N, C-alpha and C positions, 0 to 999 in steps of 0.2 A: 524405417522406410518412409517416404514422402506420402502426406495423406493427399489422393489423389484430387477430390472434387469436393466443392462446396455441398452439392447433396447429390446422393448416389443414385442419379439416372440415369437408366438404361436406355438410351434412345437413340435413333440414326444422327449422325453429325448433318447439318444443313449442307446443302451443296455449295460449291465455291469456286469462283471463276478467276481464274491466275490472269491477271492484265497482261496485255502485250508489251514488252521492252522492246523491240523491234527497232522504233523507230527514233527512241531515246535518247537524246545527246548527254555524255558523259556528266554535263555539268548540272543536269537536272535529275539525274539517276537515284541520287541520295533521299530526296522528298519522297520518291515515288515506291522505293522499296520499303523507307521508314513505313510508310502507310501499309501497305499491302502486310507487311509484318503484323501488323497491331489488327490488322483486321483478321487475319488468320486466326489470332490468338483470342480476338473477340466472336468470332464466329465457330469455329473448330476447338476452341479452350475455353469456352463460356464456361464450363464448369470446375475447371481447374481453380485450387485454392491459392491464393495470396503467396502461402508458402513456395508452393511448386515454381508461379511464377519469378518470386526471387531466387530461386535456386537455379534456373535457366539464366536470370540476367545477369549473374556474377559468375555463371562458368564461360571457360576460355574461349566456344564456339556456340553462338546467342542459337545457331540453328538446330542443334542437337538436342533432344529431349533426355533426361535420364531414363536409362533402359526399361525400367519397370512403368515409367508412363507411356513410354515409345510404345511397348506391347498393347495397351489400353487405348490410346489413343492413335491409333493407326493410320488414319486420315490426314491430321495436323503432322505426324513427324512425316508423312509421303512428301503433302505439301511444302514443307522445311527442306527436305532434301532437294525440292525440284528448283525452290527459289532459290537455296545455295549455288546448285549446279549453273542456273542461269547467270547468276552475279559473276561466280569464276568465272565463265565463259566470257563475259565482258570485261573482266578483269577490274571488276569493281570491289572486291572482296578485302579491301583496307582495312587496318587497324583503325582509322576513323571512323568507316561504317559500322564495324562490329560494335563500335564504343556508343554510336548513336541508337543501335537497334537494343542495346542493352538498357540503356538509360530510358528508351522506349517502354520497355518490357515492366523495368522497375515502376515509373509512373503507372504503369497497369497496375501492376499488383497492389501499389498504396492505395488507389481508386477502390479497387476490389476489395481493401482489407477494409474501406472507410466504410463502402456497403454494408459489408459482414456486420459491424459493429453497429450500425446504425440500424440493422434486421434485429440484432440481438439484444439492443438498447430497448426499441420496440416493443421487444416479447415479454422483457422483463417489466418496462411500465405498464404493460397492459395486460399481464399474466399475472400469476399468484407470486407471491415474493419467496426467496429463498429462505425457509423456514429452518431456524437453529435451534434444535430442542433435543432431550431436555437441558435444563440448565440447572447443573448442581456444582460446577467449580470456572474455572476462568474457561475465557474465548479470547483465540489469538486469531489475529488475521495474517495470512504471508506479504511479505513485502510486495510483492506483485498481484497483490488484492484476489488472485485465484480461489487460495484454501483457507477452508476455517478449521483451525485445531480448536479442540474444546475436549475439557474434562468434563464428562457425562456422569462421573460417580463420585462420591466421596471413598473412603478406605474403606475397603470391609472384611469380615472378616479373612484370616488367612493374607491380610495385608496386600491386596489387589484393588487396582483401582481400573475404570472403564476411561476410554479416550476416543475418539472420533476423528475422522477427518472426511469433510465435506468439500466436492470441488463444484464451483459455481457453474463450471461449463457445463458438462454432463450432468450435473444434479446429481451425484453418485456419493454415497454415503459409508465409509468404511470404518466399521467398529475393531477397536484394539483394546485387549483386555490384557493388563500389563500386570505380570507377577507381584513385582513387589513398588508398593506407591507410596502414599502419603507426599506428595508433590505438592509444591505450592506454587505461583503463579509464573507461569514460563516466560519465554522472551526468544526472538529470532535472531542469530548472531549469523556473521559472515555471508548478508545477503540472502538468507533465506535457505542455507546449506543444513543447517540443525538449530535446536533447540534447546534452552538452557533452561534445566529444572532443578529448584531448590528442594531439599528435603526438610522435615522436619528433624531430622537426626543430626545434621550439621554438613550435608554434602552436596555438592552439583553435580547433576546427571547433566552430561551432554549427547543429546540423543540426534544421529544425522536424520535429515530430512529430504528425499528424493523422489522424483515420479509421483508426487501426493500422499507417499506414506512414510508414517514415521517407524524408524529401525529400532526399536528397544532392544532387539538380540545384536547391536551393535553399540550399544551405549557407552560411553566412558564415563566411570563415577570418581571424583575428586573430591577427597575427605577438605574440608577447611583446616588450615593450619595456624593456629591450634584449633581442636575441635570445636566449632562452637553450635551450642543448640540451637537453631533457626526457630523453631515453634512453627507453627501452622498456619502462621499469618505473613511469613515472610514475601518480600515482593522484590522483581528485579526491572531496574532500569537500564535500558541501553547506551552507550556512549556512542556518538558518531561513528567513532573508529570501527566499529564493528570486533573490537577484539574484548573490549572491557564494560564491564556491567557494575553498577552499584545495586547492592543487595542492602534492604530494608528489613531490620529486623525488630518486630514490633514486639516482642515477649521479652522477659528478666528484663535487664539495662538495655532500652532502646539506644540503638546504634547503625552506623552505616558502614559497609563491609565494600571496598573495591576491590573486584576478582577480575585479574586477566586472565583469560580462559586459554591464550595461547601459551602460557608459561605458567597456568596452574599456581598463581601467587594469589595471597590475600590478603591485605591492608585496611588494617582500620582507617577510615577516613577522621582525620584530626582537623579541627578547626584553628588550634594552635598546638606550638607542637607537644604539650602534655596533656589536652583534653580532647579526647573524643568525641567527636560530630553526634549529638544526638538530637532524631529527627521528634520527638516526643514535642506536640503543639507549636509545630511550625510548620508553615507552609513553603515548600520548595520542590524544585525540579533541576531537570537538567536542558540546557537549548539544545535545539536540533543539528544544528547547523556547526557549532565548536566546540558543543561537549561542556562549556562552561556551567557551572550549579549556581542556581539562585536561590538564596532563602530569603524568608520573609522573618523578620527578629519580633516574635510574639512574646507573649508570657512564658515563664520557663525558659528563657534564653539568658546567657549571662550577659548581654549586651541588649536588652531590649530596647526598641524603638520605634516598630510597626515600620519602618521601610523594608523594601525589597535590597537587597546588597546580592553583588557578584562576587566569585570566585574562580581561580583555575584549579585545576585538581595536578597538584604535580607528580611525579612517578613515586615518591614516596608516600602519597596518601596526604598530603598536607594541602588544606584549602587556603591558597593565598587570595587575599581581597585584592580584586581591581575596582579602581577611582572610577567617579565619574557615574555611577547608577544610583538615582533615588526614586522611587515611585512616591506617589502620596500615600499617606498612612491611613491606616482602616481599608485597606484594599485586598482581595484574596485574588490567587491564582492568574499571577502575570504571565501574559503571552507574547511569545516574542513574534513579530511577523520579519517577512522574507528582506525588506529594507532596512532594518535594525531598528525600525520603531516598537514602541511598547502600546499593549492594551493592556486593560485590566478591570476588575470588576468590585463593584460594591452590591449592598442586598438589591437595589433598586435602578442601580444607573451602572455606565461604562465609564471608564475614562480613558482617554487617547491621545498619543501626541502625532497630531496629522504630520511633524515631520522629525527625523533622527534626531532627537537631544533637543526637541522644540518643547514649548510649554505645554502642559497639561491642561486639557478639556473634557467636560463633564457632559455626556449627555442621556438624560433620563430616560427611564423605558416608557414606551406608548402605554396608553390602557388597553386593558384586555377585558373580553365579558368576564363579569363577576368582579374586576377589580383587579388592577396589577398587582403581582405575587413576586417575590425576589427570586432573583436567580440562583438557579441552583446546579446547571452546567454550562462551562463557557468552553469551548475548544476551538483554533482555529483549523481552519481548511485546509489541508497537506497541499493541494495545487493551486493555493491561493491564500489572498490574504484577508477573504471572510473569517467570522467568526460567528459558530454556529450557539445559540442560546438555548437552553430550555429551562422555562420560568418553572416556579414551583407547581401551577397550575396545570402544567404539562404542554402549554403552547409552546411553539417553535418557530424562533425570530433568526435572521441574520441581520449581523451587525457589520457596518464598513467602515473600520477605523477611519479612513482619509477623510471620510463627510461627514460620519457622527450618524448618519440615518439607519433605521432598523426597518426591514422588510420583513412584515409576516408572511406564514408559509402555513397555509390550510390542506393538511393532509384528505387524500380521498376517506369517505368514511368517518370526518372526522376525528380522526387518531389524536389522542395525546399522548405525547411520550414520557416516560419517566427513566429511560437511560439511552446514552446514543455514544456511537464512537466512530471515526472515520477509518476507512481502509487504508494501510500506509500509501497506496498509490492516491489518494484522494477518488477514485472512481465510484464508491459505494460508500453506505451508512449502514452501521451495524444497530439496530434500536430496540425498545422494548417499549410497549404500548402499557399505558396504565390499566387495561382491562384485562391483560393477561401476562403476570410477573412469572409466569413458568417457561417463556420461548421468549427468542429472540429473532426478529428478523434482519434479511438482508435485502437492500434496495440500492439501485443506483441513484448517485448523488442527483441526478434530475427529479426524482421523486418528491425531492425536498425543495423545489423551487418554490421562489416567492408569489405568492398572488399580484396577477398584473395589475 
């Protein structure tokens, strides 16, 4: 059912005076009809939601409201019928006119949606933050940025765990008690339709996610083949195709397993035909745009050189070297930007390529109160090419790889950050401050605007 209004205000509709079309020439009719149509929705439908306006705009008849809306907006429905009767009596109801009216209403819906977004943003910036607590396990943000999935308790007696789903639009929190647990860190798949949860016993659990709820009663359990005890510290990294994930096993013999959830296939990741890929003592990750794996060869690796190397994953789990990538040595956490350039960090500086494949440049960190400390976290903003930095002191900076410049962020109340991550849609930041390690807060990204 369509949401009717932006605010459920029970108030009388304002008076509306229909203009006279008696002396209007055919060639002058369209602009006047379009303006009248817009004013009708502006005056008599000012509280209709953007979703309702968009629904009417794509309907075959732009003069007709959905039945459930017409019942509650009688004045608007009546005036639209009168306008349609007049237009038809003049033989003006052409496909071109209907298209122009649909376009006008779509524009109005877009404008209204922007106003709603600005209002919500203002409320979030000036009001209390979204509070994600208590923190006992992993926290996962849905791809659209609306929901926060959290493991809220460790495994209890009886092999149970607690989860929660928090809706940022309604600020409603739903607790979920799971009868069989011991899950590791999960990941969304299929654009947010389900999450994958590894278990310590060597199984992958696929849990449907819809309407803001995790449906563990419909979960599909897929044992690893052969059975691999993951341990309690297994983590999952998704590949961009939405079908495959890389599962890092940190207990027993460290290795990485490629899991294709559409086929239920398990393949150990190998860097040479007979050598399994071991993540111990390595800095590695997955490129977001194409799923290529990047690896920094440090101590403990069979070809140690300190550079970052790029690999493509074959269908049978073999890492195939890709030429043309070499980052400077003694760097950590390579970041791939939207235009193909790279940035990486050292202890107290950022290295970056102003142009794809170009020469590397180094930008030292600015001084902060109490002296500059090492960079502890560096993450790329999903909706752009800025890099968010957290220093060991808790100070937050933005780094612009195109210019090599830093912008300091002074949070209200002089908050110092210890952990942070971006929502997948890039509109919010999930962070933890240094004075409250038991909770995490969710704020709009505008909360982290640089100091003017």
